[in-house]
C-alpha positions as CSV (number, residue, x, y, z in Angstrom):
1,X,-81.4,-32.7,13.6
2,X,-78.1,-30.9,13.7
3,X,-75.5,-31.0,16.4
4,X,-72.8,-28.3,16.6
5,X,-69.6,-29.0,18.5
6,X,-66.9,-26.5,19.4
7,X,-63.5,-28.1,19.3
8,X,-59.8,-27.5,19.2
9,X,-57.3,-29.8,17.6
10,X,-57.5,-32.2,14.8
11,X,-60.8,-32.1,12.9
12,X,-60.7,-35.8,11.9
13,X,-60.1,-36.9,15.5
14,X,-63.0,-34.8,16.8
15,X,-65.3,-36.2,14.0
16,X,-64.5,-39.7,15.1
17,X,-65.0,-38.9,18.8
18,X,-68.4,-37.3,18.0
19,X,-69.4,-40.4,15.8
20,X,-68.5,-42.8,18.6
21,X,-70.3,-40.7,21.2
22,X,-73.5,-40.7,19.1
23,X,-73.3,-44.4,18.4
24,X,-72.8,-45.1,22.1
25,X,-76.0,-43.4,22.9
26,X,-78.1,-45.0,20.1
27,X,-76.4,-47.2,17.5
28,X,-79.5,-46.9,15.3
29,X,-79.2,-43.2,14.7
30,X,-78.0,-42.6,11.2
31,X,-75.1,-40.1,10.9
32,X,-75.5,-38.6,7.5
33,X,-72.8,-36.0,7.5
34,X,-70.0,-34.8,9.8
35,X,-68.5,-31.5,8.6
36,X,-66.8,-28.5,10.0
37,X,-68.4,-25.1,10.0
38,X,-65.9,-24.0,7.3
39,X,-67.1,-26.9,5.2
40,X,-70.7,-26.0,5.8
41,X,-70.0,-22.3,4.9
42,X,-68.1,-23.4,1.8
43,X,-71.1,-25.5,0.6
44,X,-73.5,-22.6,1.4
45,X,-71.6,-20.1,-0.8
46,X,-70.7,-22.6,-3.6
47,X,-73.3,-21.3,-6.0
48,X,-72.1,-17.8,-5.6
49,X,-68.5,-18.9,-6.1
50,X,-69.4,-20.7,-9.3
51,X,-71.3,-17.7,-10.5
52,X,-68.2,-15.5,-9.7
53,X,-65.9,-17.8,-11.7
54,X,-68.3,-17.8,-14.6
55,X,-68.6,-14.0,-14.5
56,X,-64.8,-13.8,-14.4
57,X,-64.4,-16.1,-17.3
58,X,-66.9,-14.2,-19.4
59,X,-65.2,-10.9,-18.4
60,X,-61.9,-12.2,-19.7
61,X,-63.6,-13.4,-22.9
62,X,-65.2,-9.9,-23.3
63,X,-61.8,-8.3,-22.9
64,X,-60.3,-10.7,-25.5
65,X,-63.1,-9.9,-27.9
66,X,-62.8,-6.2,-27.3
67,X,-59.0,-6.4,-27.9
68,X,-59.6,-8.3,-31.2
69,X,-62.1,-5.6,-32.3
70,X,-59.7,-2.8,-31.5
71,X,-56.9,-4.6,-33.2
72,X,-59.0,-5.1,-36.3
73,X,-60.2,-1.6,-36.5
74,X,-56.7,-0.2,-35.9
75,X,-55.3,-2.5,-38.6
76,X,-57.8,-1.3,-41.1
77,X,-57.2,2.4,-40.2
78,X,-53.4,1.9,-40.5
79,X,-53.8,0.2,-43.9
80,X,-55.9,3.1,-45.1
81,X,-53.4,5.7,-43.8
82,X,-50.3,4.1,-45.3
83,X,-49.7,7.0,-47.7
84,X,-50.1,9.5,-44.9
85,X,-47.8,7.5,-42.6
86,X,-45.2,7.2,-45.4
87,X,-45.3,11.0,-45.9
88,X,-44.9,11.5,-42.1
89,X,-41.8,9.2,-42.2
90,X,-40.5,11.0,-45.3
91,X,-40.8,14.3,-43.5
92,X,-38.9,13.0,-40.5
93,X,-41.4,11.5,-38.1
94,X,-39.7,9.0,-35.8
95,X,-41.0,5.5,-35.1
96,X,-42.0,6.6,-31.6
97,X,-44.2,9.4,-33.0
98,X,-45.9,7.0,-35.4
99,X,-46.6,4.5,-32.6
100,X,-47.9,7.3,-30.3
101,X,-50.2,8.5,-33.1
102,X,-51.7,5.1,-33.8
103,X,-51.9,3.9,-30.2
104,X,-53.3,7.3,-29.2
105,X,-56.0,7.0,-31.8
106,X,-56.9,3.5,-30.6
107,X,-57.0,4.7,-27.0
108,X,-59.2,7.6,-28.0
109,X,-61.7,5.3,-29.6
110,X,-61.5,2.9,-26.7
111,X,-62.1,5.7,-24.2
112,X,-65.4,6.5,-25.9
113,X,-66.4,2.8,-25.6
114,X,-65.2,2.6,-22.0
115,X,-67.2,5.8,-21.1
116,X,-70.4,4.4,-22.7
117,X,-69.8,1.0,-21.1
118,X,-69.3,2.5,-17.6
119,X,-72.5,4.5,-18.0
120,X,-74.5,1.4,-19.0
121,X,-72.8,-0.7,-16.3
122,X,-73.8,1.9,-13.7
123,X,-77.4,1.6,-14.8
124,X,-77.3,-2.2,-15.0
125,X,-75.9,-2.7,-11.5
126,X,-79.3,-2.4,-9.9
127,X,-80.3,-5.7,-11.4
128,X,-77.0,-7.3,-10.1
129,X,-77.4,-6.2,-6.5
130,X,-78.3,-9.8,-5.3
131,X,-75.0,-11.2,-6.8
132,X,-72.7,-8.6,-5.0
133,X,-71.3,-9.6,-1.7
134,X,-69.5,-7.0,0.4
135,X,-69.3,-4.5,-2.5
136,X,-71.6,-1.6,-3.3
137,X,-73.3,-1.5,-6.7
138,X,-71.4,1.5,-7.7
139,X,-68.0,0.5,-6.3
140,X,-65.5,3.1,-7.8
141,X,-62.5,0.7,-7.3
142,X,-64.2,-2.0,-9.4
143,X,-65.2,0.4,-12.1
144,X,-61.8,2.0,-12.1
145,X,-60.0,-1.3,-12.4
146,X,-62.3,-2.3,-15.3
147,X,-61.6,0.9,-17.1
148,X,-57.8,0.6,-16.7
149,X,-57.8,-3.0,-17.8
150,X,-59.8,-2.2,-20.9
151,X,-57.6,0.7,-21.6
152,X,-54.5,-1.4,-21.3
153,X,-56.0,-4.1,-23.6
154,X,-56.8,-1.4,-26.2
155,X,-53.3,0.0,-26.0
156,X,-51.8,-3.5,-26.5
157,X,-54.3,-4.2,-29.3
158,X,-53.3,-1.0,-31.1
159,X,-49.6,-1.6,-30.5
160,X,-49.2,-4.4,-33.1
161,X,-50.6,-2.4,-36.1
162,X,-48.6,0.6,-34.8
163,X,-45.4,-1.4,-34.9
164,X,-46.2,-2.6,-38.4
165,X,-46.8,1.0,-39.4
166,X,-43.3,2.0,-38.4
167,X,-41.9,-0.3,-41.0
168,X,-43.7,1.5,-43.9
169,X,-41.3,2.4,-46.6
170,X,-41.9,6.0,-47.6
171,X,-41.2,5.5,-51.3
172,X,-43.7,2.6,-51.6
173,X,-46.3,4.4,-49.5
174,X,-46.1,7.6,-51.6
175,X,-46.3,5.7,-54.9
176,X,-49.5,3.8,-53.8
């Protein structure tokens, strides 16, 4: 049996008053739980909150892994292009132009991955419909934020190899 009480004021004082009122009617009635509606609602949505935290954690982990992948690929590409980058520097390319070239290439590759990922995500959302609460399965804001975050992660992951490429000595690069 459940009893709902509307109250104003201190929650603990109301709980004690309700407990005393029930005990005065029948002292043998066990009172298993006295909780507010907010507490009841919190308990009801706890599994969804835990699932949301786990999904958020795995999303951060996925962004980290994607960034490591972009960093690795960009580092290999920069290492392979050292002679070309040395020639560009020898011909007057500025550090800013070298960084723009390398980060731009990393973003170009990441944009392809983001496009494919958005397409697959749009197809997969039908299976996730039961997990979504107050958001449509094809929420443009969520998809847009995800794309921007992944783009920023790719840009940051490409920035370190790009900065390293700006320190290429043209004489050493052209000899190798």
